[in-house]
VOVEX-39939 format. One record per residue: x, y, z of N, C-alpha, C, CB in turn; residue number from 1. Coordinates in Angstrom, 1 decimal. Atoms other than C-alpha are relative to their C-alpha. Glycine has a CB too. Example, Ala and Ser with C-alpha at 12.3 -4.5 7.8 and 13.67 -1.06 7.14 Angstrom:
! VOVEX-39939
     n_px     n_py     n_pz    ca_px    ca_py    ca_pz     c_px     c_py     c_pz    cb_px    cb_py    cb_pz     k
      0.9     -1.2      0.0     12.3     -4.5      7.8      0.9      1.2      0.0     -1.0      0.0      1.2     1
     -0.9     -1.1      0.0     13.7     -1.1      7.1     -0.8      1.1      0.8      0.4      0.5     -1.4     2
//
This chain:
! VOVEX-39939
     n_px     n_py     n_pz    ca_px    ca_py    ca_pz     c_px     c_py     c_pz    cb_px    cb_py    cb_pz     k
      1.3      0.1     -0.2     11.0    -27.6     24.6      0.1     -0.8      1.0     -0.8     -0.3     -1.1     1
     -0.1      0.6     -2.0      9.8    -28.8     28.7     -0.7     -0.7     -0.2     -0.4      0.9      1.5     2
      1.1      0.9     -0.6      8.3    -31.7     29.9     -1.5      0.3     -0.2      0.1      0.0      1.3     3
      1.2      0.1      0.3      5.1    -30.5     29.9     -0.5      0.3     -1.4     -0.5      0.7      0.7     4
      0.6     -0.1      1.2      4.6    -29.7     26.1      0.2     -1.8     -0.6      0.8      1.5     -1.0     5
      0.2      1.0      1.0      5.7    -33.2     25.0     -1.2     -0.5      1.2      1.4     -1.0     -0.6     6
      0.6      0.4     -0.4      3.3    -34.3     27.6     -1.5      0.1     -0.2      0.4      0.1      0.6     7
      1.3     -0.2      0.9      0.3    -32.7     26.3      0.0      0.0     -1.3     -0.6      1.1      0.1     8
     -0.4      1.0      1.5      1.6    -34.1     23.1     -0.8     -1.2     -0.5      1.5     -0.8      0.2     9
      0.6      1.2     -0.7      1.2    -37.1     24.3     -1.5     -0.2      0.1      0.5      0.0      1.3    10
      1.7      0.3      0.1     -2.3    -36.5     25.3     -0.5      0.1     -0.7     -0.9      0.3      0.5    11
      1.1     -0.3      1.5     -3.6    -35.1     22.3     -0.1     -1.2     -1.0      0.7      1.4     -1.1    12
      0.4      1.0      0.6     -2.5    -38.3     20.4     -1.0     -1.0      0.6      1.1     -0.6     -0.2    13
      1.4      1.0     -0.6     -4.1    -40.1     22.5     -1.7     -0.1      0.1      0.2      0.0      1.3    14
      1.1     -1.1      0.4     -7.4    -38.0     22.5     -0.3     -0.2     -1.8      0.8      1.8      0.3    15
      0.4      0.5      1.3     -7.0    -38.7     18.7     -0.2     -1.3     -0.5      0.8      0.4     -0.7    16
      0.0      2.2      0.3     -6.1    -42.8     18.5     -1.7      0.0      1.1      2.4     -1.5      1.5    17
      1.9      0.5     -1.0     -9.2    -43.1     21.5     -1.3      1.0     -0.8      0.0      0.7      2.5    18
      1.1     -0.2      0.7    -11.8    -41.0     19.0     -0.4     -0.7     -1.1     -0.1      1.2     -0.3    19
      0.3      1.0      1.1    -10.3    -43.2     16.5     -0.7     -1.0      0.4      1.2     -0.6     -0.6    20
      0.6      1.4     -0.8    -11.1    -46.5     18.3     -1.7     -0.1      0.1      0.7      0.0      1.7    21
      0.7     -0.4      0.0    -14.0    -45.0     19.2     -1.3      0.1     -1.3      0.5      0.6      0.5    22
      0.4     -0.1      1.4    -15.1    -44.4     15.8      0.0     -1.5     -1.0      1.0      1.1     -0.6    23
     -0.7      1.9      1.1    -13.5    -47.9     13.9     -1.9     -0.7      1.2      3.1     -1.3      1.0    24
      1.3      1.1     -0.9    -16.5    -49.5     17.1     -1.2      0.6     -0.5     -0.1      0.0      2.1    25
      1.3     -0.3     -0.3    -19.4    -47.4     16.5      0.1     -0.5     -1.8     -0.6      1.9      0.8    26
      0.2      0.5      1.7    -18.6    -48.7     12.6     -0.2     -0.9      0.3      1.1      0.0     -1.1    27
      0.1      1.2     -0.1    -18.7    -52.0     13.5     -1.4     -0.4      1.1      1.5     -0.5      0.4    28
      1.5     -0.4     -0.3    -22.0    -51.5     15.8     -0.9      0.4     -1.1      0.0      1.1      0.7    29
      0.9     -0.3      1.0    -23.8    -49.7     13.1     -0.5     -0.8     -0.5      0.3      0.6     -0.8    30
      0.1      1.1      1.1    -23.0    -52.8     10.5     -1.2     -1.0      1.0      1.7     -0.9     -0.3    31
      0.9      0.7     -0.1    -25.5    -54.5     13.5     -1.1      1.0      0.3      0.3     -1.0      0.8    32
      1.6     -0.4     -0.1    -27.9    -51.9     13.6      0.1      1.5      0.9     -1.0     -1.3      0.9    33
     -0.4     -1.2     -1.2    -26.5    -50.0     16.6      0.2      1.7     -0.6      1.7     -0.6      0.9    34
     -0.4     -1.4      1.0    -26.7    -46.2     15.7      0.3      0.8      1.8     -1.8      0.9     -1.3    35
     -0.5     -0.9     -1.5    -26.1    -44.7     19.6      1.6      0.1      0.4     -0.7     -0.7      1.5    36
     -1.4     -0.6     -0.3    -22.6    -45.0     19.8      0.6      0.6     -1.4      1.0     -1.2      0.7    37
     -0.9     -0.6      1.0    -21.9    -43.8     16.3     -0.6      1.2      0.4      0.0     -0.5     -1.7    38
      0.5     -1.0     -0.6    -23.8    -40.8     17.9      1.1      0.6      0.8     -1.1     -0.5      0.7    39
     -0.7     -0.6     -1.0    -21.3    -40.5     20.5      1.1      0.0     -0.1     -0.2     -0.2      0.9    40
     -1.1     -0.8      0.3    -18.3    -41.1     18.9      0.3      1.1     -1.2      0.8     -0.8     -0.1    41
      0.0     -1.2      0.9    -19.3    -38.5     16.3      0.0      1.2      0.9     -1.3      0.1     -1.0    42
     -0.2     -1.4     -0.6    -19.8    -35.9     18.6      1.6      0.4      0.7     -1.2      0.1      1.2    43
     -1.7     -0.1     -1.2    -16.6    -36.7     20.7      0.8      0.0     -0.9      0.6     -1.4      1.3    44
     -0.8     -0.5      1.2    -14.8    -36.4     17.1     -0.3      1.2     -0.4     -0.2     -0.8     -1.0    45
      0.0     -1.8      0.4    -16.5    -33.2     16.2      0.0      0.9      1.0     -1.3      0.5     -0.7    46
     -0.3     -0.4     -0.3    -15.8    -32.3     19.7      1.8      0.5      0.2     -0.7     -0.4      0.3    47
     -1.6     -0.2     -0.4    -12.1    -32.6     19.5      0.3      0.8     -0.8      1.1     -1.2     -0.1    48
     -0.1     -0.8      0.4    -12.0    -31.2     16.8      0.2      1.5     -0.6      0.0     -0.4      0.1    49
      0.6     -2.1     -0.6    -13.2    -27.6     17.2      0.5     -0.1      1.1     -1.9      0.8      0.2    50
     -1.1     -0.9     -0.7    -11.0    -27.1     20.1      1.4     -0.2     -0.1     -0.2      0.0      1.3    51
     -1.1      0.1      0.7     -8.5    -28.4     18.1      0.7      1.3     -0.7     -0.4     -0.9     -0.8    52
      0.3     -1.4      0.8     -9.3    -25.8     15.6      0.0      1.6      1.2     -1.8     -0.2     -0.9    53
      0.5     -1.0     -0.7     -9.9    -23.3     18.3      1.3      0.2      0.7     -1.3     -0.3      0.7    54
     -1.2     -0.2     -0.6     -6.2    -24.1     19.8      0.9      0.5     -1.3      0.5     -1.5      0.7    55
     -0.5     -0.1      1.5     -4.8    -23.6     16.0     -0.2      1.3     -0.2     -0.7     -0.8     -1.1    56
      0.3     -1.8     -0.4     -6.6    -20.0     16.2      0.7      0.9      1.0     -1.5      0.1      0.6    57
     -0.6     -0.5     -0.9     -4.9    -19.0     19.1      1.2      1.1     -0.7      0.4     -1.1      0.9    58
     -1.3     -0.2      0.7     -2.2    -16.3     17.9      1.1     -0.4      1.1      0.2      1.6     -0.5    59
     -1.1      0.7     -0.2      0.1    -17.7     20.5      0.3     -1.4      0.1      0.3      0.4      0.9    60
      0.1      1.3     -0.1     -0.1    -21.1     19.6      1.4     -0.5     -0.8     -1.3     -0.5     -0.5    61
     -1.7      0.4      0.0      4.0    -22.8     19.1     -0.3     -0.8     -1.3      0.8     -1.1      1.5    62
      0.1      1.2      1.4      2.6    -24.6     15.4      0.9      0.8     -1.3     -2.1     -0.4     -0.5    63
     -0.6     -1.0      1.6      4.9    -23.7     12.4     -1.3      0.4     -1.1      1.3     -1.2     -1.2    64
      0.4     -1.2      0.9      2.9    -21.5      9.6     -1.1     -1.6     -1.2      2.0      1.3     -1.0    65
      0.3      0.8      0.9      2.2    -25.3      7.2     -0.3     -0.5      0.8      0.5     -0.4     -1.0    66
      0.7      0.6     -0.6      1.1    -27.1     10.1     -1.4      0.4      0.7      0.8     -0.4      0.6    67
      1.4     -0.3     -0.2     -1.5    -24.8     11.6     -0.9      0.4     -1.2      0.0      1.0      0.9    68
      0.1     -0.7      1.6     -2.5    -24.2      7.7     -1.1     -1.4      0.1      1.9      0.0     -1.5    69
      0.2      1.2      0.2     -2.6    -28.5      7.9     -1.3     -0.1      0.3      0.7     -0.7      0.6    70
      1.4      0.0     -0.9     -4.8    -28.6     10.8     -0.7      0.5     -0.1     -0.2      0.1      1.0    71
      0.8     -1.3      0.5     -6.6    -25.7      9.8     -0.9     -1.1     -1.0      1.2      1.6     -1.0    72
      1.0      0.7      1.2     -8.2    -27.7      6.9     -0.5     -1.4      0.2      0.9     -0.3     -1.5    73
      1.1      0.9     -0.6     -8.5    -30.8      8.4     -0.9     -0.2      0.5      0.1     -0.2      0.4    74
      1.1     -0.6     -1.1    -10.5    -29.2     11.2     -1.1     -0.2     -1.0      0.2      1.7      0.8    75
      1.0     -0.5      0.5    -12.8    -27.7      8.6     -0.4     -1.6     -0.7      0.3      1.4     -1.0    76
      0.2      1.2      0.8    -13.0    -31.0      6.7     -0.5     -1.1      0.7      1.3     -0.5     -0.7    77
     -0.1      0.8     -1.1    -13.5    -33.2      9.8     -1.7      0.7      0.3      1.6      0.3      1.3    78
      1.0     -1.1     -0.3    -16.4    -30.7     11.2     -1.2     -0.2     -1.2      0.9      1.7     -0.1    79
      1.2     -0.1      1.0    -18.5    -30.5      7.7     -0.4     -1.1     -0.3      0.3      0.7     -1.1    80
      0.8      1.1      0.6    -18.5    -33.8      6.9     -0.8     -0.9      1.3      1.2     -1.0     -0.8    81
      1.0      0.5     -0.9    -19.8    -34.8     10.5     -1.4      0.6      0.2      0.5     -0.2      1.1    82
      0.6     -0.9     -0.4    -21.6    -32.1     10.7     -1.5      0.1     -1.3      1.1      1.2      0.2    83
      0.4      0.2      1.4    -23.4    -32.7      6.5     -0.5     -1.5      0.3      1.2      0.1     -1.3    84
      0.4      1.8     -0.4    -23.3    -37.0      7.3     -1.0      0.3      1.2      1.6     -1.3      0.5    85
      0.4      0.3     -1.4    -24.5    -36.9     10.8     -0.2     -1.6     -0.1     -1.4      0.9      0.6    86
      0.1      1.4     -0.2    -25.8    -40.5     11.5     -0.2     -0.5     -0.7     -0.6     -0.5      0.6    87
      0.4      0.1      1.2    -26.1    -40.9      8.1      1.4     -0.1     -0.8     -0.9      1.1     -0.4    88
     -1.6     -0.3      0.3    -22.4    -40.8      7.6      0.5     -1.6     -0.2      0.9      0.8      1.5    89
      0.0      0.9      0.5    -21.1    -43.2      5.2      1.4     -1.2      0.8      0.1      0.6     -1.3    90
     -1.1      1.0     -0.3    -18.6    -46.3      5.8      1.3      0.9     -0.3      0.0     -1.5     -1.0    91
     -1.2     -0.6      0.7    -16.0    -44.8      3.7      0.3      1.5      0.4     -0.2      0.0     -1.6    92
     -0.8     -1.5     -0.6    -16.2    -41.0      5.5      0.4     -0.3      1.6     -1.3      1.7      0.0    93
     -0.5      0.1     -1.9    -15.9    -43.0      9.1      1.6     -1.2     -0.5     -1.8     -1.4      1.5    94
     -1.8      0.3      0.1    -12.5    -44.6      7.6      0.8      1.0     -0.3      0.4     -1.1     -1.2    95
     -0.7     -1.3      0.1    -11.5    -41.2      6.3      0.4      0.7      1.3     -0.8      1.0     -0.9    96
      0.1     -0.7     -1.1    -12.2    -39.7      9.4      1.3     -1.1      1.3     -2.0      0.0      0.3    97
     -1.1      0.9     -1.1    -10.6    -42.5     11.5      1.7     -0.3     -0.6     -0.7     -2.0      0.3    98
     -1.4     -0.3      0.6     -7.3    -42.5      9.0      0.5      1.3      0.7     -0.1      0.3     -1.7    99
     -1.0     -1.0     -0.9     -6.7    -38.9     10.0     -0.1     -0.2      1.2     -0.3      1.5     -0.1   100
      0.0      0.1     -1.5     -7.2    -39.3     13.6      1.2     -0.7      0.0     -1.2     -0.7      0.9   101
     -0.9      1.0     -0.6     -4.8    -42.0     13.5      1.2      0.9     -0.4     -0.1     -1.7     -0.8   102
     -1.6     -1.1      0.5     -2.2    -39.6     11.3      0.8      0.6      0.5     -0.1      1.0     -0.5   103
     -0.4     -0.8     -1.4     -2.2    -37.1     13.5      0.4     -0.3      1.1     -0.7      0.5      0.6   104
      0.0      0.3     -0.8     -1.8    -39.1     16.1      0.9     -0.2      0.0     -0.5     -0.4      0.3   105
     -1.2      0.6     -0.1      0.9    -40.9     15.1      1.3      1.4     -0.6     -0.3     -1.6     -1.1   106
     -1.3     -0.5     -0.3      3.0    -37.9     13.7      0.0      1.4      1.2      0.6      0.5     -1.6   107
      0.3     -0.9     -1.4      1.6    -35.7     17.0      2.1     -0.7      0.6     -2.1     -0.8      1.4   108
     -0.7      0.7     -1.0      3.9    -38.5     18.9      1.7     -0.2     -1.1     -1.2     -1.7      0.3   109
     -1.2     -0.5      0.7      6.7    -38.6     16.1      1.0      1.2      0.0     -0.4      0.0     -0.9   110
     -0.5     -1.5     -0.3      7.7    -35.0     16.0     -0.1     -0.2      1.8     -1.3      1.4     -0.9   111
     -0.4      0.4     -1.3      7.6    -35.5     19.7      1.4     -1.2      0.4     -1.4     -0.6      0.5   112
     -1.4      0.2      0.1     10.3    -37.9     19.6      1.4      0.5     -0.4     -0.1     -0.7     -0.5   113
     -1.0     -0.9      0.7     12.3    -36.2     16.9      0.8      1.3      1.1     -1.1      0.8     -1.2   114
     -0.2     -1.2     -0.9     12.5    -33.4     19.7      1.1     -0.3      1.0     -1.2      0.2      0.9   115
     -0.6      0.7     -0.9     14.0    -35.6     21.4      2.0     -0.2     -0.2     -0.8     -1.4     -0.1   116
//
């Protein structure tokens, strides 16, 4: 693999981590009655996972079929959860979205390290 792919993976991992942090902050703000940050964080996360699904749907993607299937399944879950629950999302669902983002971010970085 070349350095461009590594940089792209690191960027993707960072975007997922950043989205997780925004969701976590929104969860804290929600407890204080502030839903504006929740709307922004959910919108950001929704856009991110729609983009992920778009990338893995491309025939020329370089993901293994297993990884592609797992990311597709997670993408459908994240998008459905956000669309179905919206601003009424439970703290448990937010925690799940945060964990998904962090786990995938960590996986991307570990995969990058293992490729060296």
